[in-house]
Structures are given as C-alpha cells and as structure tokens.
C-alpha positions in Angstrom: 95.4 126.7 -92.6 96.5 124.8 -89.5 94.7 125.3 -86.2 96.1 124.2 -82.8 94.2 124.1 -79.6 93.8 122.4 -76.2 92.4 118.9 -76.0 91.1 118.1 -72.4 93.3 115.6 -70.6 95.6 115.0 -73.6 97.9 118.0 -74.2 97.4 119.4 -77.7 95.4 118.4 -80.8 95.8 119.5 -84.4 92.9 120.3 -86.7 93.9 120.8 -90.3 91.7 122.2 -93.0 91.8 124.0 -96.4 94.8 123.5 -98.6 96.8 121.9 -95.8 94.7 118.7 -96.1 93.4 119.1 -99.7 96.9 119.2 -101.4 98.3 116.0 -99.8 95.0 114.1 -100.1 94.7 114.8 -103.8 98.4 114.1 -104.3 97.9 110.6 -102.8 94.8 110.0 -104.9 96.8 111.0 -108.0 99.5 108.5 -107.1 97.0 105.7 -106.9 95.4 106.7 -110.2 98.8 106.8 -111.8 99.6 103.3 -110.4 96.4 102.0 -111.9 97.2 103.2 -115.4 100.9 102.1 -115.2 100.4 98.7 -113.6 96.8 97.9 -114.5 96.6 99.3 -118.0 100.3 99.3 -119.1 100.1 102.9 -119.9 102.3 105.9 -118.9 99.7 108.6 -118.2 100.0 112.2 -119.0 99.3 114.9 -116.5 96.1 115.6 -118.4 94.9 112.0 -118.1 95.5 112.0 -114.3 93.5 115.3 -114.0 90.7 113.9 -116.2 90.4 110.7 -114.1 90.3 112.6 -110.8 87.8 115.2 -112.0 85.7 112.5 -113.6 85.3 110.8 -110.2 83.8 113.9 -108.4 80.7 113.7 -106.3 78.4 116.7 -106.2 77.9 118.4 -102.9 74.4 119.7 -102.1 74.7 121.6 -98.8 73.6 125.2 -98.8 77.0 126.7 -99.1 78.1 124.4 -101.9 75.2 125.5 -104.2 74.4 128.9 -102.8 75.1 130.8 -106.0 74.5 128.1 -108.6 73.1 124.6 -108.2 74.5 123.0 -111.4 77.9 121.5 -112.2 80.4 123.2 -112.2 80.0 126.2 -110.0 82.3 128.7 -108.3 81.9 127.2 -104.8 82.9 123.6 -105.4 84.0 123.3 -109.0 83.0 119.8 -110.2 82.6 118.5 -106.6 84.3 116.3 -104.1 86.9 113.8 -105.3 85.6 110.2 -104.8 88.2 107.5 -105.4 85.4 104.8 -105.6 84.5 106.4 -109.0 88.0 107.2 -110.2 89.3 103.6 -110.9 87.7 100.1 -110.9 87.4 98.6 -107.5 85.7 95.6 -105.7 83.0 97.8 -104.3 81.6 98.5 -107.7 81.7 95.4 -109.9 80.0 97.0 -112.9 82.1 100.1 -112.9 84.7 100.3 -115.7 87.1 102.9 -117.1 88.2 103.5 -120.7 90.5 106.3 -121.8 92.3 108.0 -124.7 95.6 109.7 -124.0 97.4 111.0 -127.1 100.4 112.8 -125.6 102.9 110.3 -126.9 101.1 109.5 -130.1 101.9 112.4 -132.5 99.7 111.1 -135.4 96.7 111.6 -133.1 97.6 115.2 -132.2 95.4 118.1 -133.4 97.3 120.1 -136.1 94.5 122.2 -137.6 91.2 123.7 -136.7 88.3 121.5 -137.5 90.0 118.1 -136.9 88.0 115.6 -134.8 88.5 112.4 -133.0 85.5 110.0 -132.7 84.9 107.1 -130.5 82.0 104.8 -129.8 81.2 103.1 -126.5 78.5 100.6 -125.5 76.8 101.6 -122.2 74.6 99.5 -120.0 72.0 100.9 -117.6 72.6 101.0 -113.9 75.6 103.3 -113.5 75.9 107.0 -114.4 77.9 107.7 -117.5 80.9 110.0 -116.7 83.1 111.6 -119.4 85.9 114.1 -118.8 88.3 115.7 -121.3 91.4 117.5 -120.3 94.4 118.9 -122.1 97.6 120.8 -121.2 97.2 124.1 -122.9 99.9 126.5 -124.1 100.8 129.4 -121.7 98.9 132.6 -122.3 96.3 135.0 -120.9 93.4 132.9 -122.2 92.8 129.6 -123.8 95.3 129.1 -126.7 94.1 125.8 -128.2 90.4 125.3 -127.8 89.0 121.8 -127.9 85.3 120.8 -127.5 83.6 117.7 -126.2 80.3 116.3 -127.6 78.4 113.2 -126.8 75.5 111.7 -128.7 73.2 108.8 -127.8 73.3 107.1 -131.3 69.7 105.6 -131.2 68.4 109.2 -130.6 65.5 110.3 -128.6 64.8 113.1 -126.1 68.0 114.7 -124.6 70.2 112.6 -126.9 73.0 115.1 -127.2 75.3 116.8 -124.6 78.0 119.4 -124.7 81.0 119.5 -122.4 80.4 121.9 -119.4 76.9 122.7 -120.8 75.7 123.8 -117.4 78.4 126.4 -116.7 77.1 129.5 -114.8 75.9 132.1 -117.3 76.3 129.6 -120.2 75.0 130.6 -123.6 74.5 126.9 -124.3 77.4 126.9 -126.8 80.6 124.8 -126.7 82.8 126.0 -123.8 85.3 128.6 -125.1 87.2 129.2 -121.9 88.3 126.0 -120.1 90.7 123.2 -120.7 88.6 120.8 -118.7 85.2 119.7 -120.0 82.8 117.2 -118.3 79.6 115.5 -119.3 77.5 113.5 -116.9 74.5 111.4 -117.8 73.0 110.3 -114.5 70.6 107.7 -115.9 71.9 106.7 -119.3 69.8 104.6 -121.6 71.5 101.3 -122.7 73.0 101.5 -126.1 75.8 103.1 -128.2 77.2 106.5 -127.4 79.3 108.6 -129.9 82.0 110.7 -128.3 83.6 113.5 -130.4 86.5 115.7 -129.6 86.8 118.7 -131.9 89.6 121.2 -132.4 87.5 124.4 -132.4 90.5 126.8 -132.7 94.2 126.1 -132.7 96.8 128.8 -132.3 99.6 126.3 -132.3 99.5 122.8 -133.8 100.4 119.6 -132.1 97.8 119.6 -129.3 97.4 116.3 -127.4 94.3 115.4 -125.4 93.1 113.0 -122.7 89.6 111.6 -122.3 88.3 109.3 -119.6 85.0 107.5 -119.8 83.6 105.6 -116.8 80.4 103.7 -116.0 78.8 100.4 -116.8 80.6 100.0 -120.2 
C-alpha cells in the first residue's frame, strides 16, 4: 500500500510499504543474481535457480512479531526471512563466501523420470561461515504438490547432529521429509570442517521429466 502525507516545509512526502516496495526490490535483486549466473558463471539460470539463490540468502528476523507464533525457520510470519544480497552471490565484503549450484532444467539426462531416483553431490566445507543449502523446482500445476522431491544433507565423518532434512523445522512438522513444498532449505550455522554429502531424491513423481535447482553457499 502507498501512503501520502504532509511533510513540514516541503510539500508532500511518500512512504511506501508492503508489496509496493517488496516487489520491485526483489525484482532488482533477481536481476542481479541472474547477471551473476550469466556473466560470472556462464550459465543461463532457470526460474527455480533464481528462486533458490534468493531464498538461500535470507536473514532470520527475531523481533516479536516475526517469531510470535513460531521461532524456527520457516514460519508463517516471515517465511525464510529477509532477503540479504550479501549472502546471495559472492562479493568483496565476504572474501570466504562462495556459491556452487546445480541447475538441470536444460540437461534432460539429469531429470527425474521415476520415483526413487537420486542425485548425489559432495562438497568440502571449511569452518567460519554458515552452510546454506536451498533446493527449488518448478512443479506441475495442481491442487497440491505433483512431483515431490526431498533434500538430505549428511556430514560424512559423522558425529552428533550429522544429518539434516530439508525444512526439518516446519511448524507442526512430524520430522519427516517435507511432503508439501517445492522449496526446501537446510542451514548449518556452525558447520564442522569436512565433507558433506548432499542428496536430492524423487520421493513421488506423478509426471516424469522433473528438473531441479540446488544452491550451496558458504566457505566452500
């Protein structure tokens, strides 16, 4: 909504909030992220990759209204949090911050064609930066999720809390792989240095040929 009101000594001022500012700001950020992938990584990104990169950057808000109903990520008041471009793409302000990605939309041999298929990737992580992982895919139209993919991460050397599920802290979660959303996020705020195994599994496919995008960010 847009609000107009008097400004002493200087006519009118405009204060803009809500979707009036959110939509153009996120659009501008998406344009910068797309430019990074096209010019910096020589890759034409899918819509799912842009969405994953933006959501992967989000910063958690801790004010009372933001966590009133549920204090864990995501919740119904702020989703995954506030978009933060300093954690979306590499930049001079964070010399140890790196981004890696998988985007299969133009690589048909990597599409999911049957339930049970998996993609597996290994990444070396150093300490000092949170490990951020986001998976997104463009699902088929329908009343609910048509093609259900799941994200799993494992710290290969093992140890306490060495495995994570995508969206494992959803409100009212049963601590099972998320059956309802085509965005899944994993955050490890203080990762141990070492090798991490990332797995994307086709839990249920109603129509074959599903592509996927995954973004991994941190001190990689």
